[in-house]
C-alpha positions as MATLAB code, in Angstrom:
seq = 'MIGPDPEIERPRTDEELSRLKPIDEVLPKLAESIRRGRGRPRLHNAKQAVTLRLDPDVVERFKSEGDDWRTRMAQAVKKASPRG';
ca = [
     -60.125  -26.135    3.829;
     -57.384  -23.866    2.505;
     -54.552  -25.470    0.556;
     -51.092  -24.285   -0.423;
     -50.792  -21.113   -2.468;
     -50.250  -22.247   -6.088;
     -48.342  -19.016   -6.841;
     -45.783  -19.866   -4.163;
     -45.621  -23.587   -4.927;
     -45.155  -23.417   -8.708;
     -41.672  -23.672  -10.204;
     -40.178  -20.355  -11.339;
     -39.631  -19.662  -15.019;
     -36.196  -18.919  -16.466;
     -37.259  -15.297  -16.924;
     -38.261  -14.983  -13.253;
     -35.043  -16.638  -12.121;
     -32.963  -14.257  -14.256;
     -34.531  -11.260  -12.473;
     -33.602  -12.489   -8.987;
     -30.888  -10.554   -7.170;
     -28.444  -11.747   -4.502;
     -29.483  -11.163   -0.900;
     -26.393   -8.939   -0.456;
     -27.899   -6.432   -2.890;
     -31.506   -6.604   -1.709;
     -31.053   -6.866    2.075;
     -27.390   -6.156    2.951;
     -27.920   -5.852    6.723;
     -29.766   -9.172    6.882;
     -27.097  -10.858    4.758;
     -24.365   -9.566    7.085;
     -26.219  -10.746   10.193;
     -26.616  -14.215    8.650;
     -22.887  -14.395    7.861;
     -21.998  -13.154   11.344;
     -24.108  -15.820   13.041;
     -26.157  -15.748   16.214;
     -25.328  -13.989   19.447;
     -22.757  -11.393   20.326;
     -19.546  -11.090   18.332;
     -16.659  -12.999   19.863;
     -14.098  -10.998   21.819;
     -10.371  -11.480   21.316;
      -9.810  -11.606   25.079;
     -13.050  -13.326   26.108;
     -13.264  -14.539   29.667;
     -13.040  -18.260   30.272;
     -15.613  -20.112   32.366;
     -14.067  -22.280   35.074;
     -15.254  -24.273   38.054;
     -13.547  -23.267   41.276;
     -14.246  -24.604   44.745;
     -13.815  -21.993   47.477;
     -14.497  -21.924   51.185;
     -18.023  -20.649   51.892;
     -16.741  -17.864   54.145;
     -14.570  -16.466   51.310;
     -17.524  -16.386   48.926;
     -19.783  -14.809   51.569;
     -17.213  -12.103   52.269;
     -17.123  -11.090   48.597;
     -20.922  -11.330   48.250;
     -21.477   -9.179   51.327;
     -19.645   -6.282   49.659;
     -22.119   -5.986   46.753;
     -23.481   -7.400   43.540;
     -20.203   -7.040   41.641;
     -18.550   -9.670   43.825;
     -17.449  -11.777   40.844;
     -15.598   -8.847   39.304;
     -13.884   -8.049   42.600;
     -12.982  -11.713   43.078;
     -11.457  -11.818   39.579;
      -9.454   -8.669   40.401;
      -8.195  -10.255   43.625;
      -7.093  -13.400   41.759;
      -5.411  -11.276   39.081;
      -3.598   -9.230   41.721;
      -2.397  -12.411   43.451;
      -1.153  -14.013   40.217;
       2.568  -13.800   39.312;
       1.910  -11.461   36.360;
      -0.601   -9.401   38.399;
];
């Protein structure tokens, strides 16, 4: 049976600790990605998810015109809004 690696498990000496460098110096891209967090960066004007109940025939009409039906529906709502 193989046990833990004693070289990894042993406490570091003061000399070894003094030679360590910050992650920003050693792996700057990794450090930045950790600070940034997971996923895509947030957009300033990100779209908001909502639940909207529509008549089935309205949805079918938009769907029948192609895969980008959600985009076209959003454009239609925007055009119909007071600020259009």
